[in-house]
C-alpha positions in Angstrom: -6.8 -31.1 48.5 -8.4 -33.5 50.9 -11.7 -34.0 49.1 -10.2 -34.9 45.7 -8.0 -37.6 47.2 -11.0 -38.7 49.2 -13.0 -39.4 46.1 -10.7 -42.3 45.3 -10.7 -43.4 49.0 -14.5 -43.4 48.9 -14.5 -45.9 46.1 -12.1 -48.2 48.0 -13.6 -48.3 51.4 -16.9 -48.3 53.2 -15.6 -46.3 56.1 -16.9 -42.8 55.5 -15.2 -39.7 56.8 -17.4 -36.7 57.2 -16.7 -33.0 57.5 -18.6 -29.7 57.5 -18.7 -27.8 54.2 -19.6 -24.3 55.2 -18.4 -21.4 57.3 -21.5 -19.3 57.4 -22.2 -15.9 58.9 -25.9 -14.8 59.1 -27.3 -11.4 59.7 -31.0 -10.7 60.2 -32.1 -7.1 59.7 -35.5 -6.1 61.0 -35.8 -2.3 60.6 -39.6 -2.0 60.4 -40.7 -4.6 62.9 -43.0 -3.8 65.8 -45.0 -7.0 66.6 -42.4 -9.8 67.0 -40.3 -10.5 70.1 -36.8 -9.3 69.2 -35.3 -12.4 70.9 -37.0 -14.5 68.1 -34.6 -13.0 65.5 -31.6 -13.6 67.7 -32.7 -17.2 68.0 -33.4 -17.4 64.2 -29.9 -16.1 63.4 -28.3 -18.8 65.5 -30.5 -21.5 64.0 -29.7 -20.5 60.4 -26.0 -20.4 61.1 -26.2 -23.8 62.7 -28.1 -25.1 59.7 -25.1 -24.5 57.5 -22.2 -24.9 60.0 -23.3 -27.8 62.1 -25.0 -30.1 59.6 -23.1 -32.4 57.2 -24.2 -32.3 53.6 -21.7 -34.5 51.7 -19.6 -37.6 52.1 -16.4 -35.7 51.5 -14.0 -34.1 53.9 -13.4 -30.4 53.6 -10.2 -29.2 55.2 -10.7 -25.9 57.0 -9.0 -23.9 54.2 -11.3 -25.6 51.6 -14.6 -24.7 53.2 -17.1 -22.5 51.4 -17.5 -19.1 53.0 -21.1 -18.1 53.1 -22.6 -14.7 54.1 -26.4 -14.4 54.4 -28.2 -11.2 55.0 -31.9 -11.8 55.7 -33.9 -8.6 55.5 -37.4 -8.8 57.1 -39.6 -6.4 55.1 -43.0 -7.3 56.5 -44.6 -8.9 59.6 -47.7 -10.7 58.5 -48.2 -11.9 62.1 -45.7 -12.0 65.0 -44.4 -15.3 63.8 -45.0 -15.0 60.0 -42.7 -12.9 57.8 -41.8 -11.8 54.3 -38.4 -10.6 53.2 -35.4 -10.9 51.0 -32.2 -13.0 51.4 -28.9 -11.8 50.0 -26.5 -14.7 49.6 -22.8 -14.7 48.8 -20.7 -17.8 48.7 -17.0 -17.9 48.0 -14.3 -20.5 47.7 -10.5 -20.2 48.0 -8.2 -20.3 45.0 -4.9 -22.3 44.9 -1.7 -20.8 46.1 -3.2 -17.5 47.3 -5.4 -16.0 50.0 -7.9 -14.9 47.4 -11.5 -16.0 47.6 -13.5 -16.1 44.3 -17.3 -15.5 44.4 -19.4 -18.6 43.4 -22.8 -17.0 44.1 -24.0 -13.5 44.7 -27.7 -13.5 44.6 -30.8 -11.8 46.1 -33.8 -14.0 46.7 -36.8 -11.8 47.0 -39.3 -14.6 47.6 -38.5 -15.4 51.3 -41.9 -16.0 53.0 -41.8 -18.1 56.2 -43.1 -18.8 59.6 -40.9 -19.0 62.7 -41.4 -19.2 66.4 -39.0 -19.0 69.3 -36.9 -22.2 69.6 -38.5 -23.7 66.5 -36.2 -26.3 64.9 -35.4 -25.9 61.2 -36.6 -29.2 59.7 -35.3 -29.7 56.2 -36.3 -32.7 54.3 -35.1 -33.4 50.8 -38.3 -35.2 49.6 -41.0 -33.5 51.6 -41.9 -30.2 53.2 -41.1 -29.3 56.8 -41.2 -25.5 56.7 -40.5 -23.1 54.0 -37.4 -21.4 55.4 -35.7 -24.8 55.9 -36.6 -25.8 52.3 -35.2 -22.5 51.0 -32.0 -22.9 52.9 -31.7 -26.6 51.9 -32.1 -25.6 48.2 -29.2 -23.1 48.5 -27.0 -25.6 50.3 -27.3 -28.0 47.4 -27.1 -25.3 44.7 -23.9 -23.8 46.2 -22.4 -27.3 46.6 -23.1 -27.8 42.9 -21.3 -24.5 42.0 -18.4 -25.5 44.2 -18.3 -29.0 42.6 -18.4 -27.6 39.1 -15.5 -25.2 39.9 -13.3 -28.2 40.7 -14.2 -30.8 38.2 -16.2 -30.8 34.9 -19.9 -31.4 35.8 -18.8 -32.1 39.3 -21.9 -30.4 40.7 -24.4 -32.7 39.0 -25.4 -34.6 42.1 -26.1 -31.5 44.1 -28.0 -29.7 41.3 -30.2 -32.7 41.1 -30.8 -32.6 44.8 -31.7 -28.9 44.5 -34.2 -29.9 41.8 -35.6 -32.7 44.0 -36.3 -30.0 46.6 -38.3 -28.1 44.0 -40.1 -31.2 42.8 -41.1 -32.2 46.3 -43.2 -29.0 46.7 -46.8 -29.4 45.5 -49.0 -26.8 43.9 -50.8 -25.8 47.1 -47.5 -25.0 48.9 -46.0 -23.2 45.9 -49.1 -21.1 45.7 -48.6 -20.0 49.3 -44.9 -19.7 49.1 -43.5 -18.0 45.9 -40.2 -18.9 44.3 -40.8 -22.6 43.8 -43.0 -22.5 40.6 -42.2 -21.2 37.1 -44.6 -18.3 37.7 -45.8 -16.3 40.7 -42.4 -15.1 41.8 -41.4 -11.5 42.7 -38.6 -12.0 40.2 -39.9 -13.0 36.8 -37.8 -15.8 35.4 -35.3 -15.3 38.2 -36.7 -17.6 40.9 -35.3 -20.7 42.5 -37.3 -22.7 40.0 -35.4 -21.1 37.1 -32.1 -21.4 38.9 -32.5 -25.2 38.9 -34.0 -25.3 35.4 -31.2 -23.3 33.9 -28.3 -25.1 35.4 -29.6 -28.5 34.5 -30.6 -27.5 30.9 -28.7 -29.2 28.0 -28.8 -25.8 26.4 -26.1 -24.5 28.8 -23.5 -27.3 28.3 -21.0 -24.7 27.1 -21.5 -22.8 30.3 -20.7 -25.7 32.5 -17.5 -26.4 30.6 -16.6 -22.7 30.8 -17.4 -22.5 34.5 -14.9 -25.3 35.2 -12.3 -23.8 32.9 -12.7 -20.4 34.5 -12.0 -21.7 38.0 -9.9 -24.8 37.9 -7.9 -24.1 34.7 -7.6 -20.3 35.1 -8.0 -18.9 38.6 -6.3 -21.8 40.2 -3.2 -21.2 38.1 -3.4 -17.4 38.2 -0.7 -17.0 40.8 1.9 -19.1 38.9 1.0 -18.2 35.4 -1.2 -15.1 35.0 -0.7 -14.8 31.2 -1.9 -18.3 30.6 -4.8 -17.8 33.0 -6.0 -14.7 31.2 -6.0 -16.6 27.9 -8.1 -19.4 29.4 -10.5 -16.8 30.9 -11.0 -15.3 27.4 -11.8 -18.8 26.0 -14.2 -19.4 28.9 -16.0 -16.1 28.2 -16.2 -17.0 24.5 -18.1 -20.2 25.5 -20.4 -18.3 27.8 -21.0 -15.8 25.0 -22.3 -18.8 22.9 -24.8 -19.5 25.6 -25.9 -15.9 25.6 -26.7 -16.3 21.9 -28.4 -19.7 22.1 -30.3 -19.1 25.3 -31.2 -15.4 25.6 -32.3 -14.1 29.0 -30.9 -17.2 30.7 -30.8 -16.5 34.4 -27.3 -18.1 34.7 -25.8 -15.2 32.7 -27.1 -12.6 35.1 -25.9 -14.7 38.1 -22.5 -15.2 36.4 -22.1 -11.4 35.9 -23.3 -10.6 39.4 -20.7 -13.0 40.9 -17.8 -12.3 38.5 -17.9 -8.8 37.0 -15.7 -7.1 39.6 -13.2 -9.9 39.6 -12.9 -9.9 35.8 -12.5 -6.2 35.7 -9.7 -6.3 38.2 -8.0 -9.1 36.2 -8.3 -7.6 32.8 -7.6 -4.0 33.8 -4.0 -5.1 33.9 -4.1 -7.1 30.6 -2.6 -6.2 27.2 -4.7 -4.0 25.0 -5.8 -6.7 22.7 -7.1 -8.9 25.6 -8.8 -5.8 27.1 -10.7 -5.2 23.9 -11.7 -8.9 23.6 -12.8 -8.9 27.2 -15.0 -5.8 26.7 -16.5 -7.2 23.6 -17.4 -10.5 25.2 -18.8 -9.1 28.5 -20.8 -6.5 26.6 -22.6 -9.4 24.9 -22.9 -11.5 28.0 -24.0 -8.6 30.3 -25.1 -5.7 28.0 -26.8 -3.7 30.8 -23.3 -3.1 32.3 -21.3 -2.7 29.1 -20.1 0.8 30.2 -18.7 -0.7 33.4 -16.5 -3.1 31.3 -15.5 -0.3 28.9 -14.2 1.7 31.9 -11.1 -0.5 32.0 -9.8 1.3 28.9 -9.0 4.2 31.1 -6.8 2.1 33.4 -3.1 2.1 32.3 
């Protein structure tokens, strides 16, 4: 793939080649609104799509078939004023797997702390080490976090640079701003221990070292060979889930476990519903420990012959 070969080229030459990383589709839903001009949301939808699709975020080239597919549904739940809003943002990011048309989900997450101001034709002004506007900072945080997930899925700890950039976004936001705009601080979120602050804290914590290894193995060593060697891929997936189970034991209530299950549960059920009985049982055992709330969902594969 282009960006892996480019990593060597990058070391040998100072002539950078740049390319867009995302193919984003944005939908803004405003069922309850009465104050704001509807054209504002049409403009906002275009601006958010351009934020992902037109800006360049890395030094690597992404071939069209390598780009991260991103779907964002921004639900506006409250008009504070005709230019100030509160809502939720549902984000799903996928990346392709080798030798197939299949897209695996990297992130499936609902951010309930989306508070922002926006006026017609207002530019989204993201800055990594400052604060332009809250919506831009939220979007910039997710750009880096998703790039981190994508990097981790292709090389061991390959997302480090981008996770740190996501952390830098959080660190740049002072107490006054985080008090006005929830989601950036350890407390004050609509989602206890499930905010952007905890997303960054968890992924950079030494306590989840096994998770980072397992995440790489899951994608690069298993899914990317699934087409050519499905039996070997399933065995590697079981090993990866075993490592994630270790994290569940050592770091209870870690947000990453919920995010992993949200992104991967349906995919794993589809894969292991066709596995041998022993692998099915081990899969159910592991996922029932990683994601106990949904243990009945995993046990349901026993009925699939």
